[in-house]
N, C-alpha and C positions, 0 to 999 in steps of 0.2 A: 220748627218744622217737625220735630219728633212729637211735640205736644199736639200739634194739629193732627198728625197721623193717628195718635192715640184716640183723639176725640172722634175721628171718622171711622175707627175700627168697628164700631157697632152698626154701621150703616151698610146697606148693600151698595156695591160698586155701581156707579151710574145713577144712583138715586137723585131725585130732584127735590130741593128744599121748597116747600110750598111758599109761594109769593116771591121767590127769587127770580131775578131777571135773567133772560137767556144771555149767554156770552155773546159779545159783539161779533165774534167770528164763527158763530154756529153755521151760518150760511157761507157757501163757497164764494170766493172772490171772483170778479169778472176777468175774463181773458183780455189781453191787449192793453192793459193799463200800465202806466209808467210810475216810477217812484224814485225819489232822490235818497238813496241809501248810502251808508258808509261801510267800510270793510268789516266793522264789528257786527253789523246787522247780518252780514253773510254767514257768520259763524253761529248765529242763533237759530234754534229750531223753529221758532215762531216769529212772526212779524206783524205789527199792527200799524205800520206807517201808512199815513194817508196818501192816496195817489195824487199825482200832479199831472197837469196837461203835458202830453208828449212833445208839445212845441216849446216847453220850458226846460230848464236844466234838469237832467235826470241821469241816473246811473244804472237803472234797472228797468227792464220791460218784460212783462209777463207774456210768455209765448205759449203756455200750455197750462190748463187746469184739469187735473184728473181726479179720480175717486177710487179709493180702495174698496174691495168687496166687503160689504157690511157684515155678512155672515162669516166670512173667513177671518175677519179681524175682530170679531166680537169680544174675544178674550185677550187680544193683543195689546201690549203697552204701546203708547204713542211713540216712544223712542226705540222700538224694536229694530235692530239692524236689518231684519228681513224686509222691512218697509223701504229702507233706503235702497236696497238692491233692486226692488221692484221699480222704484222711481227712476233709478239710474238707467234701467233698460228702456223704460218708456220715454223719459225726457231726453236721454242721450240721442235717440233717433229723431225725436221731434226738434231738438236743437239743430242738428245738421240740416234737416229739412227746412227749417225756418231761416237759418243764416246762409244756407247754400254751401256750407263747409263739406269737404270730402272727409273721409275717415282719416286720411293723412293730415290734412290741414287742421282738423279739430285738435290734433296733438301739438300743433306748432303755432298756436295763436294765443294771445292774451284774452281773447273773447271766450267766455265759458258760460256756465249756468249754475244757478243755486236754487235750492228748493226750501219750502216752508210747509209746515203742517198746522192743524188747528191747535189752539191752546189746550192745556190739560182739561180745563173745565168743558170746553166745547167737545173734546174727544170723548169725555165721560158721558156726554149727552148725545153721542152718536155721530158727530161730525167726522167724516172720513175723506175729506178733500185734501189735495195737495196742490201747491202752486209752484211753477217753475219759471224763473226769470233769467233772461240774458243779462250778463254783467261783463265788464272788462276791467282788467287791472293794469294800471300804468306802472305800478311797482307792487311789491308783495304786500304792502300795507295801505295802498290807495286805489280806489276805484276810479276808472276813467269815465268822463262824460260820454254818453252815447248820442248818436245822431237821432233825429226825430223818430226813426224806427230802425231797428236792427235787422229787419227782414231783408234777406239777400246781401247782408253786409260782407260776407266772405265769398261771394261769387267771383270767379275769375282770379285776378291777381290782386289780393287785398293790399291796402296801403300799409306802410311800415308801422303806422300807429297801432295796427291790430296784430302784428306779428311778434313772436316771443324771442327775446334774446336773453343773455345772461351776462352779468358783470362780476368777474372774479377770476382768480388764477385757474380754478378748475370748475367744470360744469357742476359737479356734484355739490360743491359748497357755495356756488354763486347764486345770488338772488336773481329771480326772473324779473325782467323788465320789458317794457315795450321797446321795439327796435329803434324808436325815435329817441330813446334815452341813451346815455353813455353805456357802452357794452364792450365785451371782449369775445363773446361767442354768439353765434346765430344758429337757430334751429333751421336747417336747410332742407331736411327731408324726413319722412317717416317711412321705414322700410318694413315689408312684410316678412315675418320670420316663421310663419306657419299658416296652415289652412284652417278654416273654421271647424272642421271635424277632427282636427288633430288633437291628440291627448297632450297634456302637459309634459314636455320633454325633459324637464328638470332645469334648475337655475343655471347650471354650468353650460349646458348646450345653448340655452337662450342667450346667454352672454357671449358665447363664441360666435354664434350666428350674427348677433348685433354688431360685434366688433368687425367681423369680416365684411359684412354688407356695407356698413358705414364707412369703412376704410376705402372701399371701391367707390362708393357714391360721392363722398366728399372729395376724393381725388379727382373725379370727373368734374365736380362743381368748381374746383380751383384750376381747371384745365391742366391737371396733372403736374402741378407745381412740385418741385423737388423738396420743398420745406414746409408743406402744409401740415397743420395740426388738426386733429379731429377728436371728437368724443362721442359717446353714445349713452342714451338713457334707455334701459330695458326695464320691463315690468314683471312683477312676480306672479305667483300662481293664482292669487285672488283675481287679478286683472285678467289673466288668461281664462279663468273659469267664467268671467263676466263677458267674454267674447273678444277681448283685445288680442290681436296677433301682430302688433306693430311695435317697433322700437324707433326712437327719435335719434337722428344723426345731427351732430353739431360741428360747425366749422369755426375755427378761431379767426376772428376778423373784427375790424372796427367799422366795417361798411354796412 
């Protein structure tokens, strides 16, 4: 890798070698396609998996294909964190629209989304597309098969297959699983701890609000049982700055 970098140092960034073939992913992928991916593919920045018919077994469905501003990203590296933030804003909203998830439900489901960008070669030649796919995890290391389409999958009251539970002594250390799997905790609600225009109140206050709101909410969910156990997941400043004003409430249960 270092040798290659040295050989390229005398060339202009984005230069094209005469006679070289264009990268296969120079052109943006089509929306609406399905693919049979594994969990490892989700962690990769790029993906060249061939699509499959959505009537066949698949674990991902493209619901949005966008494009970065070419001028604004002219000198931007393909793995710049600012790009991920832009994608999160765009695809987060599109994900909820496509699946029918509310803001609360989006935090309590194993259904989520992943995104990919062009390969480095394609990026250097000007490709600026990104692809967002619906995925679902049955466990932390396995993707769940999706129905023919995930459009509207989370409307109404979704099946337990699509809801998130945890299996462990505490929520913090417990692997997340689908609620059809063995579990000890269930995410039963997501509570609002601030308004959209509120400034970051600090970690301590966010945690206190989450604790108090979830205590009340889970108590009501258990019909005010005298021995209910609850937990909560709150998010930090980065998530707050990205627009999240909710914390997740968990009830200890095997149901």
